[in-house]
C-alpha positions as CSV (number, residue, x, y, z in Angstrom):
1,M,8.8,0.0,-24.6
2,K,5.5,1.7,-25.1
3,E,2.4,0.3,-23.5
4,R,-1.2,1.1,-24.5
5,V,-3.5,1.8,-21.6
6,L,-7.2,2.7,-21.4
7,I,-7.8,5.4,-18.7
8,S,-11.5,5.9,-17.7
9,T,-12.8,8.4,-15.2
10,F,-16.0,8.0,-13.2
11,N,-17.8,10.5,-11.0
12,S,-19.4,8.0,-8.7
13,P,-17.9,5.0,-6.8
14,D,-21.0,2.9,-7.8
15,Y,-20.3,3.3,-11.5
16,L,-16.6,2.4,-10.8
17,L,-17.5,-0.7,-8.9
18,A,-19.9,-1.9,-11.5
19,A,-17.3,-1.3,-14.3
20,V,-14.6,-3.1,-12.4
21,R,-17.0,-6.1,-11.8
22,E,-17.8,-6.3,-15.5
23,V,-14.2,-5.9,-16.6
24,R,-13.0,-8.6,-14.3
25,D,-15.9,-10.9,-15.5
26,R,-14.5,-10.5,-19.0
27,G,-11.1,-11.8,-17.8
28,I,-9.0,-8.6,-18.0
29,D,-6.3,-8.9,-15.4
30,G,-4.4,-5.6,-15.9
31,V,-6.7,-3.4,-13.7
32,E,-5.6,-0.5,-11.5
33,V,-7.9,1.8,-9.6
34,Y,-7.1,5.3,-8.3
35,R,-9.7,6.8,-6.0
36,P,-10.0,9.7,-3.5
37,F,-11.1,7.5,-0.6
38,A,-11.0,3.8,0.3
39,L,-13.5,1.4,-1.2
40,P,-13.4,-1.9,0.8
41,E,-15.4,-3.7,-1.9
42,L,-12.5,-3.3,-4.3
43,T,-10.3,-5.7,-2.4
44,G,-12.5,-8.6,-3.3
45,L,-13.3,-7.4,-6.8
46,L,-9.7,-7.0,-7.8
47,G,-8.7,-10.4,-6.2
48,M,-6.3,-8.8,-3.8
49,R,-5.1,-10.6,-0.7
50,P,-5.4,-9.0,2.7
51,S,-2.4,-6.8,3.5
52,R,0.5,-8.3,5.4
53,L,1.7,-4.9,6.5
54,P,0.1,-5.0,10.0
55,W,2.1,-8.3,10.7
56,F,5.2,-6.7,9.4
57,C,4.7,-3.7,11.6
58,L,4.0,-5.8,14.7
59,S,7.0,-8.1,14.2
60,L,9.5,-5.4,13.6
61,G,8.1,-3.4,16.5
62,L,8.6,-6.4,18.8
63,V,12.1,-7.0,17.4
64,G,13.0,-3.4,18.1
65,A,11.6,-3.6,21.6
66,G,13.4,-6.9,22.3
67,L,16.7,-5.6,21.1
68,K,16.3,-2.5,23.2
69,V,15.5,-4.5,26.4
70,W,18.5,-6.8,25.7
71,F,20.8,-3.8,25.2
72,E,19.6,-1.9,28.3
73,F,19.8,-5.0,30.4
74,W,23.3,-5.8,29.1
75,T,24.6,-2.3,29.7
76,T,23.1,-1.9,33.2
77,A,23.5,-5.4,34.7
78,V,26.3,-7.1,32.8
79,D,28.8,-4.7,31.2
80,W,28.8,-1.8,33.6
81,P,26.7,-2.4,36.7
82,V,26.4,0.7,38.9
83,N,24.7,0.5,42.3
84,V,22.3,3.5,42.3
85,G,20.6,3.9,45.7
86,G,20.8,0.2,46.4
87,K,18.4,-0.7,43.6
88,P,19.0,-4.0,41.7
89,W,20.9,-3.8,38.5
90,N,18.4,-5.9,36.5
91,S,15.2,-4.1,37.3
92,L,13.2,-4.7,34.1
93,L,10.3,-2.5,35.3
94,A,12.5,0.5,34.9
95,F,12.9,-0.3,31.2
96,V,9.1,-0.3,30.4
97,P,8.5,3.3,29.3
98,V,11.5,3.5,27.0
99,T,10.8,0.0,25.6
100,F,7.3,1.1,24.6
101,E,8.7,4.2,22.9
102,V,11.2,2.2,21.0
103,L,8.5,-0.3,20.0
104,V,6.4,2.5,18.6
105,L,9.4,4.0,16.7
106,F,10.4,0.7,15.1
107,A,6.8,-0.1,14.2
108,A,6.3,3.3,12.6
109,V,9.5,3.2,10.6
110,S,9.0,-0.4,9.5
111,T,5.4,0.4,8.4
112,I,6.6,3.2,6.2
113,L,9.5,1.2,4.7
114,G,7.3,-1.9,4.3
115,F,4.6,0.2,2.5
116,L,7.2,1.7,0.1
117,L,8.7,-1.7,-0.7
118,T,5.5,-3.5,-1.2
119,R,4.1,-0.8,-3.4
120,R,7.4,-0.5,-5.3
121,L,7.5,3.2,-4.7
122,F,11.0,4.5,-5.3
123,P,12.6,7.7,-6.6
124,G,12.4,8.1,-10.4
125,K,9.4,5.7,-10.9
126,K,7.5,6.6,-14.0
127,T,3.8,7.3,-13.6
128,I,1.0,7.5,-16.1
129,E,0.7,11.1,-17.3
130,G,-2.7,12.6,-16.8
131,I,-3.7,11.0,-13.6
132,G,-1.9,13.3,-11.1
133,S,-4.3,15.3,-9.0
134,S,-7.4,14.1,-10.9
135,A,-7.7,11.2,-8.4
136,D,-8.5,13.9,-5.8
137,D,-12.2,14.1,-6.9
138,Q,-12.7,11.4,-9.5
139,F,-12.5,7.6,-9.6
140,I,-10.0,6.4,-12.2
141,L,-9.8,3.0,-13.8
142,V,-6.7,2.0,-15.7
143,L,-6.9,-1.0,-18.0
144,R,-3.8,-2.7,-19.5
145,P,-5.3,-5.3,-21.8
146,R,-2.9,-7.6,-23.6
147,P,-2.5,-6.8,-27.3
148,N,-5.1,-8.2,-29.7
149,E,-6.9,-9.9,-26.8
150,F,-9.9,-7.5,-26.7
151,D,-11.5,-5.1,-29.1
152,E,-10.7,-1.5,-28.2
153,G,-14.1,-0.3,-29.3
154,D,-15.9,-3.0,-27.2
155,L,-14.0,-2.0,-24.1
156,E,-14.8,1.7,-24.6
157,R,-18.5,0.9,-25.1
158,L,-18.5,-1.3,-22.0
159,L,-17.1,1.5,-19.9
160,Q,-19.3,4.2,-21.4
161,G,-22.3,2.1,-20.4
162,H,-21.1,2.8,-16.8
163,Q,-21.0,6.6,-17.3
164,A,-17.2,6.6,-17.9
165,V,-15.1,9.0,-20.0
166,S,-12.4,6.9,-21.6
167,N,-9.3,7.5,-23.7
168,W,-6.4,5.5,-24.8
169,K,-2.9,6.6,-24.0
170,E,0.6,5.5,-25.0
171,W,2.7,5.1,-21.9
172,E,6.4,4.5,-21.6
173,A,6.8,1.5,-19.4
């Protein structure tokens, strides 16, 4: 299925933010922004919720650390207790350094996997041609208006008022 998208490029983040503000005021929901650096103002303008990724990272890090402590305690104190130098079998303080390392490992891997899943990034995903490396030095606004909802010329004039270079593209969805 082909989808018609309007791709606009901006040279300044101020022009991009003003254009996004005006486009959202007109009721267009299909808005994507590609940029070379983070713009915290966009979160509010695009109506995005705060990310749940930090909580995902923390929870899976703690789960990994908990499983590691349980496993180490079970192996040293329950399954195969070995008396080494008269030290107690269940000395939890000896587990702290490795537990911290496992917590960091689980948190890092879960953050990467959580990011890929929430952003729906998977091998073979089709992208819009023409964006590629142009987001390295330009600000790109992609609009996906519903058919016959807005006048194409009106949208282009609106974006050109904010110093944008726009063009329509057919994209295979």
